[in-house]
N, C-alpha and C positions, 0 to 999 in steps of 0.2 A: 656637605650634604648627606643627611643619610636619608632613605626610602625607608619607613617602616608600615607595614599592613597596620590598617585598622580595625575595616569588617570587609566581607563582599563587594566590592566597586569603589571602597570607599581605601583613601589613602590618605597617610601623612607624609607633608614633606618638611623633613628636622633638620635645624641645626646642629650636629651633635652638643653643641657650647652655650645652648640655652636650655631652660627649662621647655618641657614637654608642653604646656599649656598656651606657649608663645608657635608652635606647630604652627605651621600654615595648611589646611584642610582643602584637600584636591578630589572632585568628583571624574576621576580619567581615566578611561579602557587600560593604566599600565599594568596591570595583570593579566588582559588580555597579549598582549604587547609583548612579556615574560612568557607565559605559556607556549607561545609562538615559535618565538625565537630560541626559547633554552632547551635543554635537552630535561632538565626536571619541571615542575610546576608548581607558580603557589596554591594554586585552588587543592592542595594536598592530596595532590596525582604521586603514585610510589612505583617503581615496575618492581615487586617483589615474584617472578618470573620462578626462583627456584623453590623456593619456598611452596611457590604455587602447585610444582611438579609433583613435588611430595607430599602438600595433601590434597591432591587427588589419587594420589597410588593408595593413600593411607584411608580414605573416607568414600570412594567412588567404585561400584562392585561392579564385574563384569563389563566394561566401557573402556575395554582396552585401545578401541580406534579415538573413540572420543577424546581421549585422555591424549594419545601422542597429539594427534589433531591441532586442538590447541595449546598445546604448548610449544610446539612448533611454529605455528601462526604468532601468537606473540613473542616471542623469541625476535623473530625475523622480522616483526611487524617494532620492534622495542628499538632494534639493534639500528635500524634505522633512522637516520638523523630531520631526514627529508624524502619524508613516505613519497608517493608521488599520487596518492589515493587516500583515505580512509581504509580501516578494515571491515569490511564485512561480510561477520559470520552466521549461518544460520543452522539450529537444529532442531535436527527432524527425529521422531522416536513415539512412541506408545506412551503414555501416561503412563507415571509411577517408574520413568526410566533414568530420571537423574537431571533431565534438560535444567531444570529451575533452579537444582540444588547448586550445581555446578557454576550454574552464572552469578547466582550469588557467591560465593566461593574465588570467582574468578573477581568478584568486585572487591572481594576483602583483600586481594594484596596486590589491586590497583590503588584502592582508597581506602583511608584510613578507619573512615567513617564506609566504608563499603557500600550496602545498596542505602545507606543512608546519608550516602554523601548529594550534597545539594549536585552535584557533578556529574552524578546519576541519573539518568531520567527516564523509565519506567512505562508506556503505553500500554493498554488494555481495551482493546476493540470494546468491549460491551461498557465502559464508565466510561471510557472520549468521546467517542465517537459511535454512539450508542445510534441513531436512525441515518437509514439508510437514504432517504429522501434529505439529507445534509450534505451528504459527500461531499461536493464544491464548494462549499462554507470551512468545514474541515481541513479540505484539500491548503486552501489556503491559511489557518491556523496553523497545522503542524509544519509550515512551510515559515511562517512568524516566530514558531517555538523554535525552533532548530537552530536558526538562522542565529536568535537574539542570544539562547542557550551557548551556541562557536563563539559570538563576538564577546559573553562572560570569561569562558575559559575554553581553547580552544585543544586541548585535553580529554573535552565531554567524551559521554558513552550514551547511547541510548535505545532504551531495550524496546526489542516490540513482540509484546506476550500474545500468544493465544490467535498465533496468525491465520489461522485455521477459522477464524470468529471476522476477520475483517472484512470489511465491504471490497468486492471488487473493484479495482481501478484505485483505490484511495491509496494506497502507500506509494502507486507511483512519483508521487507529488513527490518526494522526500527523491527520485533518482538524481535530479544538478546535484545531491550532496556526495551520491556511491562513485563520481567518474574519477574524470582524471583532468577537469580544470583547477586549473589551481586558485581562484580566487571565486567566491561565488555568495553575491550580492553583500560584495567587500567584506566578506569572513574567510580567515586564513583556516580550510575543515581538514586538510589533513591527516593531521594527528588523531580527528575523532573515532569512535567505535561505535560501530552499528552491528546490534543481536535483533536474528528473528528466532523467537520458539515457535514451533510449530507441531502439532501431531502429525500433520498430513504427509506425509512421504514414510509414517511407519508400516504400510501393509507390505509394501515392497521390502524395507527393511527386515522384515520378519522371516517372510518369503523368502529369503535368500540366507538367513540364519538356519532356518528349517533344513532346506535343502543340502547347508552341510552337513548337518547332522545325521541327517539322513544317507547322505554319502562317507558319513564317516570320516566327514571332515572337522579339523580343531576349528572352533571360531575366532581363536586368536589371530589366525590366517586368513580370517578378512582384512581388505584391503582397503582404501578410498576408492579406489577406481573401483573396487567392485559396483558400488554404488551411488556417485556421485551423479551419473549422469545418469541413473534411475526413479535419485529424487528429484536431482531437476525439473525432469519431464515432467512427472506424478504429479509435483506443486505446480506449476504451470499448466497444466491443460485438468487439473481439479478446481470444478465449478464453487466447492466450496471450502475454498482456499485462499486468502490473501493475494498470491502473487498468480490467482488463474487470469490469464494470456497478459503478465505482465512484464512492464520494458525492462524493468529490473531485471531480469531470468534471462529475456529473449536477449540483449544486448550483455551479457555475464558478469554482471555488475556484485556478484553475490560470490567473495574469494575461496569460502570453505565452505559444505550444503558438510556436517556434521553429522552425524549419524547416530544415532542407539540405541544401542540392540538391548532383545528384549531376556528379560531378567529371567534365571534356572533357580530352580530349589535351592540351591547350593548358592545363588545372592542373595536371595532375600533370607536366608537365613544371614547371611553377612550384615544384614540389612537391621535384621532384631536384634543383632548381637550388639550393631554399634547405638542405638537407641536407648538398652540398657545400659551401656556404659555411659551414653549422655544424660541417663537420670539415675548417677550414681549405683546402680542394682549391678550385684554381682550376674553373671554371667551364667543361665544353665541351660543347660543340654534339653530337659525334658521342658521346659518354656521356650526356650528356639524352637524345638518343632514344635511342638505345641502350634505357636502361632503363624510358621508354615505352614504348617499344614492346611491351616484353617485358610487359605486362601487360593483363590480359584485358576485353576491351568487349562490353558487348552494349546494345543489343538484336543478337540474331544479324543480323538485315537491315542495320541503319545503324552497329553498333558502335560509337556516340555517348556512350556512358558505362562510365568504371572501375570494374571489378567491385565491390573493393576501396577506390575511392579513391584517398588516399598512403599507405593502411595498410602496406604490401608495399614502399614505395620503398625504406627504408633497407637490407630485407633483395637486395633487387635489385639495391642499390648497391652492397652489396657485393659479390656474386656479380660484375658486370660488372667492378669492379677490381681 
């Protein structure tokens, strides 16, 4: 007898010596069992960390620290056949520094369908949790959604975007899924990945990078230890952060606070060049310079960092062309 996948949540038991129309259709969570017990996974999961590192080096600019932390975290997590807890990453930095782009790049190397995979679940507070008066209802829904999706595939990924717009207290609903318990709500969740994306903590990151520049230190010398505690404290004490007074922070359930540094002029130029190449346009230095110089840079005196990172590069390039 052989087990043949038919569609999500549905399998066929077939005897190899009979026609397929005689197969027995079975609805049973074999996929979830397989994902939980196997190193690979039937839900299109793949661990392509080597090529992830290469793509990050090629397409992400000015983020030596984020690249190093993410690659190391993913390697350690994937090499552990029986992790004690899910991997929890929290991305922080100004808008346009690459947080969302790196997230999509990471998904591309974990699932064949990338962000479109049915096992990658993205939550946007303004879309999924718009009303502050419904927080208790959202908490129950969130626990149910996560538990149900982990029952379907234990290698699921959950992305919480715009955490600075999340209603305070709501995110603590998922705390039981982030700790060291082996089973929660009858679901093995230790192979899951949770990613939080937020602008909160960006000010602390920028101040440190500015301090390095003023003291003539190389920004590539910035280490995770220089920023992690600053970011953790900033989001915990910020009333406009979804992590405000959160038990997730207080109980140290986030494995890595990943800083995304503000981008300088040379990084913006790299983004313009990359955008032109992606459109099949041969990069021209005059256009690259024109687009980069049209961006706003701060602080007012030094004009060191792009105010919007690379976020408006595409629109600025359209205008220039």
